[in-house]
C-alpha positions in Angstrom: 14.6 -6.5 24.3 12.9 -3.6 25.9 10.1 -2.0 24.0 10.9 1.6 24.8 14.3 1.8 23.0 12.8 0.1 19.9 9.8 2.5 19.8 12.0 5.5 20.2 14.3 4.2 17.5 11.4 3.7 15.1 10.2 7.2 15.8 13.7 8.7 15.1 14.1 6.6 11.9 10.6 7.5 10.8 11.3 11.2 11.3 14.7 10.9 9.5 12.9 9.1 6.5 10.3 11.9 6.4 13.0 14.6 6.4 15.0 12.9 3.6 11.7 12.5 1.7 11.0 16.2 2.1 14.5 17.0 0.8 13.8 14.7 -2.2 16.8 12.6 -1.4 17.1 9.2 -3.2 15.8 6.2 -1.3 14.7 8.5 1.6 12.9 5.8 3.6 16.0 3.6 3.7 18.9 6.0 3.7 17.4 8.4 6.3 16.8 5.6 8.9 20.2 4.1 8.0 22.1 7.2 8.8 20.0 8.1 11.9 20.5 4.6 13.3 24.3 4.5 12.5 24.8 7.9 14.1 22.8 6.9 17.1 24.9 3.7 17.6 28.2 5.6 17.0 27.2 8.2 19.6 26.2 5.5 22.1 22.5 6.4 22.2 20.0 3.9 23.6 18.7 2.8 20.2 17.8 -0.7 19.0 16.4 -2.2 15.8 13.2 -4.2 16.2 13.7 -8.0 16.3 12.7 -9.5 13.0 12.5 -6.0 11.4 14.9 -6.8 8.6 13.1 -10.0 7.7 9.7 -8.2 7.6 11.2 -5.5 5.4 12.7 -8.1 3.1 9.4 -10.0 2.8 7.5 -6.9 1.8 10.1 -5.7 -0.7 10.3 -9.3 -2.2 6.5 -9.2 -2.8 6.7 -5.8 -4.5 9.5 -7.1 -6.7 7.8 -10.4 -7.6 4.9 -8.5 -9.1 7.1 -7.4 -12.0 7.7 -10.9 -13.2 4.8 -11.3 -15.7 5.2 -14.2 -18.3 6.5 -11.7 -20.9 9.0 -10.1 -18.6 10.2 -13.4 -17.2 10.9 -14.5 -20.8 12.9 -11.4 -21.4 15.0 -12.0 -18.3 15.5 -15.6 -19.2 16.8 -14.5 -22.6 19.6 -12.6 -20.8 20.7 -15.7 -18.7 24.3 -15.2 -19.8 24.4 -11.7 -18.2 23.1 -13.2 -14.9 25.9 -15.8 -14.9 28.5 -13.3 -15.9 27.4 -10.9 -13.1 27.7 -13.8 -10.5 31.1 -14.8 -11.8 32.2 -11.2 -11.6 31.1 -11.2 -7.9 33.2 -14.3 -7.2 36.3 -12.9 -8.8 36.0 -9.5 -7.0 35.5 -11.3 -3.7 38.8 -13.2 -4.0 40.6 -10.1 -5.3 39.2 -8.0 -2.4 40.2 -10.8 0.1 43.7 -10.8 -1.3 43.9 -7.0 -1.0 42.8 -7.1 2.6 45.3 -9.8 3.4 48.2 -7.8 1.8 47.2 -4.4 3.0 46.3 -4.9 6.7 47.7 -8.2 7.6 44.3 -9.9 7.9 44.3 -13.7 7.8 43.1 -15.1 4.5 40.0 -16.8 5.9 38.7 -13.7 7.5 39.6 -11.6 4.5 37.7 -13.8 2.1 34.5 -14.1 4.1 34.6 -10.3 4.8 34.7 -9.7 1.0 32.1 -12.1 -0.4 28.8 -10.2 -1.2 26.6 -13.2 -0.5 24.6 -11.9 2.4 26.1 -10.3 5.6 24.6 -12.7 8.1 25.3 -15.8 6.0 29.0 -14.9 5.4 29.5 -14.1 9.1 28.1 -17.5 10.2 29.9 -19.4 7.4 33.2 -17.7 8.0 33.0 -18.5 11.7 32.7 -22.2 10.8 36.0 -22.0 9.0 37.8 -20.1 11.8 37.3 -16.5 10.5 37.0 -13.6 13.0 33.3 -13.1 13.1 33.5 -9.5 14.4 35.7 -8.4 11.5 33.6 -10.2 8.9 30.4 -8.7 10.3 31.9 -5.2 10.3 33.3 -5.5 6.8 30.0 -6.8 5.5 28.0 -4.0 7.2 30.4 -1.4 5.7 30.0 -2.9 2.3 26.3 -2.6 2.2 26.4 0.8 4.0 28.8 2.3 1.4 27.1 0.9 -1.6 23.6 2.0 -0.5 24.8 5.5 0.2 26.9 6.0 -3.0 24.9 4.3 -5.7 21.5 6.0 -5.3 23.0 9.5 -4.9 25.3 8.9 -7.9 22.4 7.7 -10.1 20.2 10.6 -9.0 23.0 13.2 -9.7 23.4 11.7 -13.2 19.7 11.9 -13.8 19.4 8.1 -14.2 15.8 7.8 -13.1 12.4 6.8 -14.6 13.6 5.1 -17.8 12.2 1.7 -16.9 9.3 0.5 -19.1 8.5 -2.4 -16.7 5.5 -2.1 -14.4 4.1 -4.4 -11.7 1.4 -6.8 -12.9 -1.0 -5.6 -10.2 -1.5 -1.8 -9.6 -4.5 -1.8 -7.4 -4.4 -2.4 -3.7 -6.9 -4.9 -2.4 -7.2 -5.4 1.4 -8.0 -9.1 1.5 -5.7 -9.8 -1.5 -2.9 -8.0 0.3 -3.4 -10.1 3.4 -3.4 -13.3 1.3 -0.3 -12.3 -0.5 1.6 -11.4 2.7 0.4 -14.6 4.3 1.6 -16.8 1.4 4.9 -14.9 1.4 5.3 -15.4 5.2 4.7 -19.1 4.8 7.3 -19.4 2.0 9.9 -17.4 4.0 9.3 -19.4 7.1 9.6 -22.7 5.2 13.0 -21.7 3.7 14.2 -20.3 7.1 13.3 -23.6 8.7 15.3 -25.4 6.0 18.3 -23.2 6.8 18.3 -21.5 3.4 20.2 -18.2 3.2 18.3 -15.0 2.6 15.1 -17.0 3.3 12.9 -14.0 4.0 13.9 -12.5 0.6 14.0 -15.6 -1.6 11.0 -17.4 -0.2 8.5 -14.5 -0.6 10.0 -13.6 -4.0 9.6 -17.1 -5.3 6.0 -17.2 -4.1 5.1 -13.9 -5.6 6.8 -14.6 -8.9 4.9 -17.9 -9.1 1.6 -16.1 -8.6 2.5 -13.4 -11.1 3.6 -15.9 -13.8 0.3 -17.7 -13.2 -1.5 -14.4 -13.7 -3.0 -14.6 -10.3 -3.5 -11.0 -9.1 -4.1 -10.6 -5.4 -2.9 -7.0 -4.6 -0.3 -4.4 -5.2 2.0 -3.4 -2.3 0.8 0.0 -1.0 3.4 2.8 -1.0 3.2 3.3 2.7 4.0 -0.4 3.3 6.9 -0.3 0.9 8.3 2.8 2.7 7.9 1.0 6.1 9.8 -2.0 4.8 12.6 0.3 3.6 12.7 1.9 7.0 13.0 -1.4 8.8 15.8 -2.5 6.4 17.6 0.8 6.9 17.2 0.6 10.7 18.7 -2.9 10.7 21.6 -1.9 8.5 22.5 1.0 10.7 22.4 -1.1 13.9 25.6 -2.9 12.8 27.8 0.1 13.7 29.0 1.2 17.2 31.8 3.5 18.3 33.9 0.8 19.9 34.2 -1.4 16.8 34.8 1.6 14.5 37.5 3.1 16.7 39.3 -0.1 17.5 40.7 -0.9 14.1 41.0 2.2 11.9 43.5 0.7 9.4 41.3 -2.3 8.9 38.2 -0.1 8.3 40.2 2.1 5.9 41.4 -0.8 3.8 37.9 -2.3 3.7 36.5 1.0 2.5 39.2 1.2 -0.2 38.6 -2.4 -1.3 34.8 -1.7 -1.5 35.5 1.4 -3.6 37.8 -0.5 -6.0 35.2 -3.3 -6.2 32.5 -0.8 -7.1 34.7 0.8 -9.8 35.6 -2.6 -11.3 31.9 -3.6 -11.2 30.9 -0.5 -13.0 33.5 -1.0 -15.8 32.4 -4.7 -16.2 28.7 -3.6 -16.1 29.4 -1.3 -19.0 30.9 -4.1 -21.0 28.1 -6.5 -20.2 25.5 -3.8 -21.1 27.0 -3.4 -24.5 27.2 -7.2 -25.0 23.6 -7.7 -23.9 22.1 -4.5 -25.4 20.6 -3.5 -22.0 20.9 0.0 -20.3 24.2 0.5 -18.6 22.5 1.9 -15.4 20.6 -1.4 -15.1 23.7 -3.5 -15.4 25.5 -1.3 -12.9 22.8 -2.0 -10.3 22.8 -5.7 -11.3 26.6 -6.0 -10.6 26.9 -3.6 -7.7 28.4 -5.3 -4.6 25.5 -4.2 -2.3 22.9 -6.3 -0.5 20.3 -8.0 -2.6 17.3 -6.2 -1.0 19.0 -2.8 -1.1 20.0 -2.9 -4.7 16.6 -4.2 -5.8 14.9 -1.5 -3.9 17.2 1.0 -5.6 16.2 -0.4 -9.0 12.5 -0.2 -8.1 12.6 3.3 -6.8 14.7 4.6 -9.7 12.7 2.5 -12.2 15.8 0.9 -13.7 15.4 -2.7 -14.9 13.8 -4.1 -11.8 13.3 -7.7 -13.1 16.9 -8.0 -14.5 18.5 -6.5 -11.4 16.4 -8.7 -9.1 17.2 -11.9 -11.1 21.0 -11.0 -11.2 21.2 -10.5 -7.4 19.2 -13.7 -6.8 21.6 -15.6 -9.1 24.6 -14.0 -7.4 23.5 -14.9 -3.9 22.6 -18.5 -4.8 25.9 -19.1 -6.5 28.0 -17.4 -3.9 26.3 -19.1 -0.9 26.4 -22.5 -2.5 30.0 -22.3 -3.9 32.0 -20.3 -1.3 32.4 -23.0 1.2 33.4 -25.9 -1.2 35.6 -23.5 -3.2 37.4 -22.3 0.0 37.9 -26.0 1.0 39.4 -26.7 -2.4 41.7 -23.7 -2.3 43.0 -24.7 1.1 43.7 -28.2 -0.1 45.6 -26.8 -3.2 47.6 -24.5 -1.0 48.6 -27.5 1.3 49.6 -29.5 -1.7 51.7 -26.7 -3.2 53.4 -26.2 0.2 54.3 -29.8 0.2 
């Protein structure tokens, strides 16, 4: 990859993030770069996301989230374990419902439709779907649209409703220490690299998160994540998300894209209704459960919770649980479903 397009892209994304920040938009350092990158790709501009940028962004955000998990907070989250399982089960049900909808509405084969609908990580679902014969281009596009739409709609909706700043949770470490920050990022990198080498999904999110949570639970305070670094991480994630769009793929299948967008909208609505029910059941804020059940990407929804100060530990734990359950059960469940269909067909 040539350096010039990447540097130019980072400059454009940085300017877009600064503009959205000046306009007091929600999640400006993610949404600004996301829209700038998507627009550039759609217009055919010579833009390119930096290699490894999303992983670096996830690693940094994971460290920031892990600092919330003090022993007291971890105990509170564990006490709501049934909400975490329920949110994950909801994601499974919505994935199969969305897959059925895509099959019926735009003639997509069942395999592609399912893996295009499972919110278990865009890259992981694309690779997993390809193994089972799904069309990887359709899966990748649908997954990118899912994260794109949720990231755009949820923060703006929450901001418009004034759902901001009601979270009593605070990171265990508030001061930035240079050497401590280097040590924290170094340990996080080691954890992420280890999981990536083992082939774990979302390795650069789960590994650093686990390492930071372990340190926080052990009351080992190294450093807080400085605001500028958190903003840079959001920029990298937004830039990476926007790179999944190009004019050719968007113009080639308008009906497919329309039905995917509709299915995502319906999934978001169903998630919000279920979130309200779970919030009443678990006596937690409705806004927190909406973020915990939203069918967006794990990093993106957790960043939203962090920026809007809405139940960061519970939202993080819910999305980690969802990803682990979806990634580990989607393949065997799909095999079982195919077997049952064969038997029923005789």
